C-alpha positions as CSV (number, residue, x, y, z in Angstrom):
1,X,0.0,0.2,-0.1
2,X,2.7,2.2,0.4
3,X,4.4,1.5,-2.5
4,X,0.9,2.5,-4.4
5,X,0.4,6.2,-2.4
6,X,4.0,6.7,-3.7
7,X,3.2,5.9,-7.5
8,X,0.0,8.1,-6.8
9,X,2.2,11.1,-5.0
10,X,4.7,10.9,-7.7
11,X,2.0,11.1,-10.6
12,X,0.3,14.2,-8.8
13,X,3.9,15.6,-8.9
14,X,4.5,15.3,-12.3
15,X,1.2,16.5,-13.6
16,X,1.8,19.2,-11.0
17,X,5.5,20.2,-13.0
18,X,4.0,20.2,-16.6
19,X,5.0,23.4,-18.2
20,X,2.2,25.8,-19.4
21,X,1.5,25.9,-23.2
22,X,3.3,29.4,-24.9
23,X,1.1,32.2,-25.8
24,X,0.0,32.0,-29.4
25,X,2.5,34.1,-32.1
26,X,0.5,35.8,-34.9
27,X,3.6,36.0,-37.1
28,X,2.2,39.6,-38.2
29,X,4.4,42.4,-37.5
30,X,2.3,45.8,-36.4
31,X,3.2,48.7,-38.1
32,X,5.0,51.5,-37.0
33,X,2.6,54.5,-37.2
34,X,-0.7,55.0,-38.7
35,X,-1.1,55.3,-42.0
36,X,-3.6,58.1,-41.8
37,X,-2.1,61.6,-40.7
38,X,-4.2,62.7,-37.7
39,X,-3.5,65.5,-35.0
40,X,-2.2,64.3,-31.7
41,X,-3.7,64.7,-28.3
42,X,-3.2,64.3,-25.0
43,X,-3.2,60.9,-23.7
44,X,-6.2,60.2,-22.0
45,X,-8.2,57.4,-20.0
46,X,-10.8,56.1,-22.8
47,X,-13.1,53.9,-19.9
48,X,-15.7,56.5,-20.0
49,X,-15.2,57.8,-23.7
50,X,-19.0,58.6,-23.9
51,X,-18.3,61.2,-21.0
52,X,-16.6,63.3,-23.5
53,X,-19.3,64.4,-25.9
54,X,-20.9,67.3,-23.4
55,X,-24.3,65.0,-23.1
56,X,-25.2,64.1,-19.4
57,X,-28.2,62.5,-20.9
58,X,-25.6,60.0,-22.8
59,X,-24.2,59.3,-20.0
60,X,-27.5,58.4,-18.3
61,X,-28.6,56.2,-21.2
62,X,-25.3,54.4,-21.4
63,X,-26.1,53.2,-17.6
64,X,-29.1,52.2,-18.5
65,X,-28.1,50.0,-21.5
66,X,-25.9,48.6,-19.1
67,X,-28.7,47.5,-16.5
68,X,-31.4,46.5,-19.4
69,X,-29.4,45.1,-22.5
70,X,-30.4,41.8,-23.1
71,X,-27.5,40.9,-25.4
72,X,-25.6,41.7,-22.6
73,X,-27.4,39.7,-19.7
74,X,-27.0,37.1,-22.2
75,X,-22.5,37.5,-22.9
76,X,-22.7,37.0,-19.2
77,X,-24.4,34.3,-18.9
78,X,-22.0,32.6,-21.4
79,X,-19.1,33.3,-19.2
80,X,-20.8,31.9,-16.1
81,X,-21.5,28.8,-18.4
82,X,-17.6,28.9,-19.3
83,X,-16.8,29.4,-15.7
84,X,-18.8,26.6,-15.0
85,X,-16.7,24.4,-18.5
86,X,-13.6,25.1,-16.6
87,X,-14.3,23.6,-13.1
88,X,-15.1,20.5,-14.9
89,X,-12.3,20.4,-17.1
90,X,-10.0,20.8,-14.2
91,X,-11.7,18.3,-11.9
92,X,-9.6,15.1,-13.4
93,X,-6.4,16.5,-12.6
94,X,-7.2,15.0,-9.1
95,X,-8.2,12.4,-7.7
96,X,-12.0,11.3,-7.6
97,X,-13.3,10.1,-4.2
98,X,-16.8,8.4,-3.7
99,X,-18.3,6.7,-0.9
100,X,-20.9,4.0,0.0
101,X,-23.4,2.7,2.2
102,X,-25.5,-0.1,1.4
103,X,-28.1,-2.3,3.0
104,X,-29.3,-5.9,1.9
105,X,-31.9,-8.2,2.6
106,X,-32.5,-11.2,1.3
107,X,-35.3,-13.7,2.0
108,X,-36.4,-17.0,0.6
109,X,-40.0,-17.1,0.1
110,X,-40.6,-21.0,-0.3
111,X,-38.6,-24.1,-1.2
112,X,-35.0,-24.7,-0.6
113,X,-33.1,-21.9,-2.2
114,X,-30.5,-22.6,-4.9
115,X,-26.7,-21.7,-5.3
116,X,-26.9,-18.1,-6.4
117,X,-28.7,-17.4,-3.1
118,X,-27.1,-16.5,0.4
119,X,-30.7,-17.5,1.8
120,X,-32.1,-21.7,2.0
121,X,-34.4,-23.9,3.9
122,X,-32.5,-23.5,7.1
123,X,-32.0,-20.1,7.1
124,X,-34.9,-18.1,5.2
125,X,-33.6,-14.2,5.5
126,X,-30.1,-12.8,5.4
127,X,-29.2,-9.6,6.0
128,X,-26.0,-7.9,4.6
129,X,-24.2,-4.1,5.1
130,X,-21.5,-2.7,4.0
131,X,-19.9,1.1,3.7
132,X,-16.8,1.8,1.3
133,X,-14.9,4.6,0.6
134,X,-12.9,4.5,-2.7
135,X,-10.7,6.8,-4.6
136,X,-9.5,6.7,-8.5
137,X,-7.1,9.0,-10.2
138,X,-5.7,8.9,-14.1
139,X,-2.1,9.6,-13.9
140,X,-1.7,12.7,-16.5
141,X,1.6,11.3,-17.9
142,X,1.2,13.0,-21.4
143,X,-0.6,16.3,-20.4
144,X,-3.9,15.7,-22.0
145,X,-5.9,16.3,-18.6
146,X,-4.4,19.6,-18.1
147,X,-4.4,20.5,-21.5
148,X,-8.0,19.8,-21.4
149,X,-8.0,22.3,-18.2
150,X,-6.0,24.8,-19.8
151,X,-8.5,24.6,-22.9
152,X,-11.4,25.8,-21.0
153,X,-9.8,28.3,-18.9
154,X,-8.9,29.9,-22.7
155,X,-12.5,29.2,-23.6
156,X,-13.3,31.4,-20.2
157,X,-11.1,34.0,-20.6
158,X,-12.7,34.4,-24.5
159,X,-16.2,34.4,-23.3
160,X,-14.7,37.0,-21.1
161,X,-13.5,39.4,-23.7
162,X,-16.5,38.5,-25.8
163,X,-18.6,40.0,-23.0
164,X,-16.2,43.1,-23.3
165,X,-16.9,43.6,-27.1
166,X,-20.6,43.0,-26.8
167,X,-20.5,45.9,-24.0
168,X,-18.2,47.7,-26.5
169,X,-20.5,47.0,-29.5
170,X,-23.9,48.3,-27.4
171,X,-22.5,51.2,-26.0
172,X,-21.0,52.7,-29.3
173,X,-24.6,51.6,-30.7
174,X,-26.4,53.6,-28.3
175,X,-24.1,56.7,-28.7
176,X,-24.8,56.3,-32.5
177,X,-28.1,56.0,-32.3
178,X,-28.3,58.9,-29.8
179,X,-26.5,61.2,-31.8
180,X,-29.0,60.1,-34.8
181,X,-31.7,60.8,-33.3
182,X,-30.6,64.5,-31.8
183,X,-29.6,65.1,-35.8
184,X,-32.9,64.1,-36.7
185,X,-34.6,66.3,-34.6
186,X,-32.6,69.1,-36.0
187,X,-33.2,68.0,-39.1
188,X,-37.0,68.6,-38.5
189,X,-36.5,71.7,-37.0
190,X,-34.9,72.8,-40.0
191,X,-37.7,71.2,-42.4
192,X,-40.2,73.0,-40.4
193,X,-38.4,76.5,-40.8
194,X,-37.8,75.9,-44.1
195,X,-41.4,75.3,-45.2
196,X,-42.2,78.6,-42.8
197,X,-39.7,80.2,-45.9
198,X,-41.2,78.5,-48.8
199,X,-44.7,79.8,-47.6
200,X,-43.4,83.4,-47.4
201,X,-42.5,83.3,-50.3
202,X,-45.5,81.6,-52.1
203,X,-47.4,84.4,-50.4
204,X,-44.5,86.6,-51.8
205,X,-45.5,85.0,-55.4
206,X,-49.1,85.2,-54.7
207,X,-49.5,88.2,-54.1
208,X,-47.4,89.1,-57.5
209,X,-49.7,86.8,-59.2
210,X,-52.8,88.8,-58.4
211,X,-51.4,92.1,-59.1
212,X,-50.4,90.8,-62.7
213,X,-46.5,91.1,-61.7
214,X,-46.2,87.3,-61.5
215,X,-47.1,84.3,-64.1
216,X,-49.1,80.9,-63.4
217,X,-45.6,79.2,-64.2
218,X,-43.7,80.8,-60.9
219,X,-47.0,80.5,-59.1
220,X,-46.9,76.7,-59.7
221,X,-43.1,76.5,-59.1
222,X,-43.5,77.8,-55.6
223,X,-46.3,75.7,-54.8
224,X,-44.5,72.9,-55.9
225,X,-41.5,73.6,-53.8
226,X,-44.0,74.2,-50.7
227,X,-45.5,70.6,-51.4
228,X,-41.8,69.0,-51.8
229,X,-41.0,71.1,-48.2
230,X,-44.4,69.7,-46.3
231,X,-43.5,66.0,-47.4
232,X,-40.0,66.4,-46.3
233,X,-41.1,67.2,-42.8
234,X,-43.1,63.7,-42.3
235,X,-40.2,61.8,-43.5
236,X,-38.0,63.3,-41.2
237,X,-40.2,63.2,-38.4
238,X,-40.6,59.1,-39.4
239,X,-36.8,58.9,-39.6
240,X,-36.5,60.3,-36.1
241,X,-39.1,57.9,-34.7
242,X,-37.2,54.9,-36.1
243,X,-34.1,55.9,-34.5
244,X,-35.8,56.2,-31.0
245,X,-37.0,53.0,-31.4
246,X,-33.8,51.4,-32.2
247,X,-32.1,53.2,-29.5
248,X,-35.0,52.0,-26.7
249,X,-34.1,48.1,-28.3
250,X,-30.4,48.5,-27.5
251,X,-31.8,49.8,-23.7
252,X,-33.8,46.6,-23.8
253,X,-37.1,49.0,-23.3
254,X,-40.3,49.9,-24.9
255,X,-39.9,53.3,-26.9
256,X,-43.0,54.5,-24.7
257,X,-40.5,54.4,-21.8
258,X,-37.8,56.6,-23.5
259,X,-37.3,60.0,-22.2
260,X,-34.4,61.6,-24.1
261,X,-34.9,64.9,-22.8
262,X,-34.6,68.1,-24.8
263,X,-30.9,68.9,-25.3
264,X,-29.7,70.7,-29.0
265,X,-27.7,68.4,-31.3
266,X,-25.4,71.7,-31.4
267,X,-24.7,71.1,-27.9
268,X,-22.8,67.5,-28.8
269,X,-19.1,68.3,-29.0
270,X,-16.8,65.6,-30.1
271,X,-12.9,65.3,-28.4
272,X,-9.7,65.0,-29.4
273,X,-8.2,61.5,-29.5
274,X,-4.9,59.8,-29.2
275,X,-4.6,56.8,-31.2
276,X,-1.5,55.8,-29.8
277,X,0.7,53.3,-31.8
278,X,-0.7,50.5,-33.8
279,X,1.2,48.0,-31.6
280,X,-0.7,49.3,-28.5
281,X,-4.2,48.2,-30.2
282,X,-3.0,44.1,-29.7
283,X,-3.9,44.8,-26.0
284,X,-6.9,47.5,-26.1
285,X,-9.1,45.7,-28.1
286,X,-11.3,42.6,-26.6
287,X,-12.3,40.7,-29.9
288,X,-8.3,40.4,-30.4
289,X,-7.9,39.2,-27.3
290,X,-10.7,37.1,-27.4
291,X,-9.0,35.6,-30.5
292,X,-5.8,35.2,-29.0
293,X,-7.3,33.4,-26.4
294,X,-9.2,30.7,-28.7
295,X,-6.3,30.1,-30.6
296,X,-4.5,29.0,-27.4
297,X,-7.3,27.0,-26.6
298,X,-7.2,25.1,-29.7
299,X,-3.4,24.5,-29.2
300,X,-4.2,22.8,-26.1
301,X,-7.1,20.9,-27.7
302,X,-4.3,19.3,-30.0
303,X,-2.5,18.1,-26.9
304,X,-5.7,16.6,-25.6
305,X,-6.1,14.9,-29.0
306,X,-2.7,13.7,-28.9
307,X,-2.9,12.5,-25.7
308,X,-5.8,10.3,-26.3
309,X,-3.7,8.2,-28.8
310,X,-1.3,7.0,-26.2
311,X,-1.9,4.7,-23.1
312,X,-3.6,5.7,-19.8
313,X,-2.5,4.7,-16.4
314,X,-5.3,4.3,-13.7
315,X,-4.7,3.9,-10.1
316,X,-7.7,3.2,-7.5
317,X,-7.9,2.2,-4.0
318,X,-11.0,1.7,-1.8
319,X,-11.6,1.0,2.1
320,X,-14.3,-0.5,3.4
321,X,-16.4,-2.8,5.9
322,X,-19.1,-5.4,5.8
323,X,-21.4,-7.2,8.3
324,X,-24.6,-9.1,8.4
325,X,-26.0,-6.6,11.2
326,X,-25.4,-3.2,11.0
327,X,-24.1,-2.9,14.5
328,X,-21.1,-5.3,13.2
329,X,-20.5,-2.7,10.2
330,X,-17.0,-1.8,11.3
331,X,-15.7,-4.8,12.8
332,X,-14.0,-6.4,9.1
333,X,-12.5,-4.0,7.7
334,X,-10.6,-4.4,4.2
335,X,-8.9,-2.7,1.9
336,X,-8.3,-2.8,-2.4
337,X,-5.5,-1.5,-4.8
338,X,-6.1,-1.9,-8.4
339,X,-4.1,-0.5,-11.1
340,X,-5.0,-0.4,-14.7
341,X,-3.3,-0.1,-18.2
342,X,-5.3,0.8,-21.1
343,X,-4.5,1.6,-24.9
344,X,-6.0,2.1,-27.9
345,X,-5.4,-0.6,-30.6
346,X,-8.3,-0.2,-33.4
347,X,-10.5,2.3,-33.7
348,X,-10.4,3.0,-37.4
349,X,-8.8,5.8,-37.5
350,X,-10.9,7.8,-35.3
351,X,-8.1,9.0,-32.8
352,X,-5.9,10.3,-35.6
353,X,-8.9,12.0,-37.3
354,X,-9.8,13.8,-33.9
355,X,-6.4,14.9,-33.8
356,X,-6.2,16.1,-37.3
357,X,-9.4,18.1,-36.6
358,X,-7.8,19.5,-33.6
359,X,-4.8,20.7,-36.0
360,X,-7.0,22.1,-38.4
361,X,-8.9,24.0,-36.1
362,X,-5.8,25.5,-34.8
363,X,-5.4,26.5,-38.2
364,X,-8.4,27.7,-38.7
365,X,-8.2,30.1,-35.6
366,X,-4.8,31.2,-36.2
367,X,-6.0,32.5,-39.5
368,X,-9.0,34.7,-37.7
369,X,-6.6,35.7,-35.2
370,X,-4.4,37.2,-37.9
371,X,-7.7,38.5,-39.3
372,X,-9.0,40.4,-36.1
373,X,-5.0,42.0,-36.0
374,X,-5.5,43.2,-39.4
375,X,-9.3,44.4,-39.4
376,X,-8.7,46.1,-35.6
377,X,-5.9,48.2,-37.7
378,X,-8.3,49.2,-40.8
379,X,-10.8,50.3,-38.3
380,X,-8.7,53.1,-36.5
381,X,-7.4,53.8,-40.2
382,X,-10.5,54.1,-41.5
383,X,-11.6,56.4,-38.6
384,X,-8.7,58.8,-38.5
385,X,-9.4,58.8,-42.2
386,X,-13.1,59.5,-41.9
387,X,-12.1,62.4,-39.1
388,X,-9.5,63.7,-41.2
389,X,-11.6,64.0,-44.3
390,X,-15.0,65.5,-42.6
391,X,-13.1,67.9,-40.5
392,X,-12.0,69.3,-44.0
393,X,-15.0,69.2,-45.5
394,X,-17.1,71.0,-42.9
395,X,-14.4,74.0,-43.2
396,X,-15.6,74.3,-46.6
397,X,-19.0,73.6,-45.9
398,X,-19.8,76.3,-43.3
399,X,-18.7,78.8,-46.0
400,X,-21.1,77.3,-48.4
401,X,-24.3,77.5,-45.8
402,X,-22.9,81.3,-44.9
403,X,-22.7,81.9,-48.7
404,X,-25.8,80.2,-49.5
405,X,-28.1,81.9,-47.2
406,X,-26.7,85.9,-48.4
407,X,-27.5,84.5,-51.6
408,X,-31.1,83.8,-50.7
409,X,-31.4,86.6,-49.0
410,X,-30.6,88.8,-52.0
411,X,-32.2,87.1,-54.6
412,X,-36.1,87.4,-52.5
413,X,-34.9,90.6,-51.7
414,X,-34.4,91.3,-55.4
415,X,-37.9,89.1,-56.7
416,X,-39.7,91.3,-53.9
417,X,-38.4,95.0,-55.8
418,X,-39.0,93.4,-59.2
419,X,-35.4,92.9,-60.3
420,X,-35.0,89.4,-60.3
421,X,-37.3,86.6,-61.7
422,X,-38.7,83.4,-59.4
423,X,-36.2,81.1,-61.1
424,X,-33.3,82.8,-58.9
425,X,-35.2,82.7,-55.8
426,X,-36.3,79.0,-56.5
427,X,-32.6,78.0,-57.3
428,X,-31.0,79.9,-53.9
429,X,-33.9,78.2,-51.8
430,X,-33.1,74.8,-52.6
431,X,-29.5,75.4,-52.7
432,X,-29.8,76.8,-49.3
433,X,-32.0,73.7,-48.3
434,X,-29.5,71.3,-49.3
435,X,-26.7,73.3,-47.5
436,X,-28.7,73.5,-44.3
437,X,-29.2,69.3,-44.6
438,X,-25.7,69.2,-45.2
439,X,-24.5,70.9,-42.8
440,X,-26.2,68.6,-40.1
441,X,-25.2,65.2,-41.9
442,X,-21.5,66.4,-41.5
443,X,-22.0,67.1,-38.0
444,X,-23.1,63.7,-37.3
445,X,-20.7,62.4,-39.3
446,X,-18.2,64.0,-37.4
447,X,-19.7,63.0,-34.1
448,X,-19.7,59.0,-35.1
449,X,-16.5,59.2,-36.6
450,X,-15.1,59.9,-33.2
451,X,-17.2,57.1,-31.6
452,X,-15.9,54.9,-34.5
453,X,-12.4,55.8,-33.4
454,X,-12.8,55.0,-30.0
455,X,-14.8,51.9,-30.7
456,X,-11.7,50.9,-33.1
457,X,-9.5,51.7,-30.2
458,X,-10.7,49.6,-27.6
459,X,-12.9,51.9,-25.7
460,X,-10.3,51.9,-23.0
461,X,-10.8,48.0,-22.7
462,X,-7.8,46.4,-20.0
463,X,-7.4,43.1,-19.9
464,X,-7.7,42.0,-16.6
């Protein structure tokens, strides 16, 4: 028995001394700097990035999303599943202990009995009681059990990183939807002003038509423009309501419960964002960390599949006692030691196919890991390029809007004085309306480009 216990202890020691698997290497080299030119900003902690847009209402919505999102709650449940799976996978690394307590009564109802019965004609009732404690342990010679535990732990890490990715996507979606709602509100306000403006011009044309100074064609043209503005207003209002419904769904609540306040769109601001260097991105994005963890799990699965092809040794020990009377159950103790060697001989190629499958899965996840890194770089580059392009557009668009307003005011005054025709007024109206709409669109795009950059940089996420 001492020799057996020594063997068990040595087996546990061998399992404990196994070296951990190396971390996966993508084989990719991060570029030294971003391709898209951008203005450097002071380095900041981005974990509360949504607080930098100048909107207390957005901050409240973010907290509501964290508490009410069903997608985020589902991701948390998946993490708990992975935690349980990790415990299950780690259990075979330690001996399994079982206890048993049995009571048996055998009674011969009639006849003399037969050889398989303990009871006979002279002793028609036989009682038997026993208690036992048993332990079994499969020696992890090839590291398969430890690798299975490591795979489950890496899968747990991947689930935690996936939860962070879901949260980052959720918060980015809330910020995008909120800015879109405010922009559509602003477009609706501008559409109402433009409708009132077009109606004022229509009254002027109607007056001139009644006096014979304007033609029926001019009157019809202005009425058409008024009708177009009247059509535009419910369209924008419908789009605003659709955006509200989308936002409410992200928060996990019906739209009837959504209160967005009355913050003007113009009050939203975008901060300067430090993009850092590309090499930092690998530790800042949870989706890249998740891809790495899944690759590490796949590497461990290859070890598991390889170990399954090799012999296994199982040690068992039991301690028990039995008697014909419950009061004597501890008076006849015994122990039993066993060892077993099992090796696969023929399985029609199943085990080698399992190994090949694990290797192919590892290669698949290696490519997915590389893809996650490249896509992460691309997300940042696109966001930086978008910010740069939008800033340049907005410089000229501000001048375009100012000149369009001046041109419309001049055309309206000249038409009222009879020095210009209605065609000029119509053209300047359309130009002004388009410039006003474009101004709102560019501002929305600029806000959402900042949100996209925060998301591309990982939103301040850090691995624990």
